[in-house]
Steps between C-alpha positions, in 0.01 A plus 500: 500500500853432617660167406562265790871457556617208723752615753388866504515653851137557577267435794351159542182438308260211527150429371241239407418465127188307400493331160134459400306408189263241356601134483780389266619851417856428611519625858710211638732497199562873553566451870758229426685735259481796734666279767748347261398146609202272489286529806134491380379194311380557143293325236293586194180413690302778667482521881837335555573739786269444799675676785660836549877463519768749592814521286778709656749698293766697688764717327723702734269756672177400322272201577199417280246258644311367200161339562402240239123455501240260358330620186198719558214343308125469488436281808297186431310297752805332649645626828858466382436752222349743747802441728744586219324821405486609869868423539591717198273793568547527877867598475438807284468725802808365679768571234702797388477444123277299272601334169196422289580252224310467174568341164579670174185583302279276717276681750240277656208516744732371769740788430209732573453326836867543584482864399206570728696368796818682400319832466412481870860463622652820643850434365670540164425244229728398217332319208710229340404387147640146482571263212602766250726234340175353361407817314508453125487878438688715751353814339175439695678516836497875542128536416427217744702670772298817439175298529617351830611842637142627457365226730673616823761726647795267450831654610683300236402266214775248434496257204713190551531128456530322831566166333788635290621724794481793260433834675498351848814683614347834401190413704709391799680836499169686489375301798810538710499874430145539630534319833455705816774577753510260791702215656521161336249250635678181412869382501679581182557131418138391550309437179143418614271479801399147417651183652689235309206264560265743326733545203543125464124450493469767232767330286309173513174682414675672205604169351143374517370826350737461206441129431124457548206612288255781568304342791759352730716812564209691659382205711832404664709636779815380681560460869852424637458243775862449603824685428809362668879496449652154546865426418536796262179405313177696538211252529169655389155345503219684321132434440327614180133555572240482223119501512402177326620144449520557123737794561711284725538240228611766248763647734639159579487378138531149358715296741596822678675649198362854526570532871851371444572767240352772724722378783813491284441852363418640840799340674747666259363847577476429873865395508597830331289692753643324806848428362464151648429149384130428529293183551145590392199281565159592355153373577168591339188518713139603439348780711154556353393862446816650653494798256160608628535455876630792714593262784690260274677781319630635835611151596694479171676831555264740317460739791 
């Protein structure tokens, strides 16, 4: 395989690249390092990513359109979980290359589910073994790669650490080198298909994911109600929806302390995103059963 060389005189190439895997395997962290900037929100909690999101990387004549996806998992009874799995699996037939992410020495039942979907895709698949920085004995890596190679016809098996940004450049070159010939589909300076309102909502949700316990992160969502520039300050109003009054009390905290910290943390990242001063107002409201209602999910942007 030839090494990708920025600036080389070649025909334009462009393609969609899906990043798929079970929850919490490092897909969003990998996307952020492939792009060289933070776009997808991240946390240590599974199912942080709920929507497919395009991250655009253009270098001279080559444009990679990365698709970050929710983790493919064993769907439970809740509609939001079924929505996330559908979102992740439905794009496998609309891309030019698939990156399947797994963890070092940890193959699970959910990896089997991902593999079943990946085997059906008609395009090339690269398997990424993530978190190799956590391996205590690197001597087991090659045998593990051989074990993985026997599971499917992967075109490449790439060990790396997305968190440490170790091996990501090598993967990026492999990806760019495999994209098909064709015109670029987005302007070279565009970085995503999502609006600033969407990205702001995701930043707020990330701060809640990182600060709260195990229950709240999966029962909350964020809706941006207003987004307006006034006198060089962006005024943003957002509602955090939860399912029960008890969850509302936890998010707000004693005398509003938790909500204040979430707002402060979110505002800093939003100001970096927008390159503007921000006035952020947050409210918490209860919408009973929103995670298990198709109608409510669509109303909240899960469509």
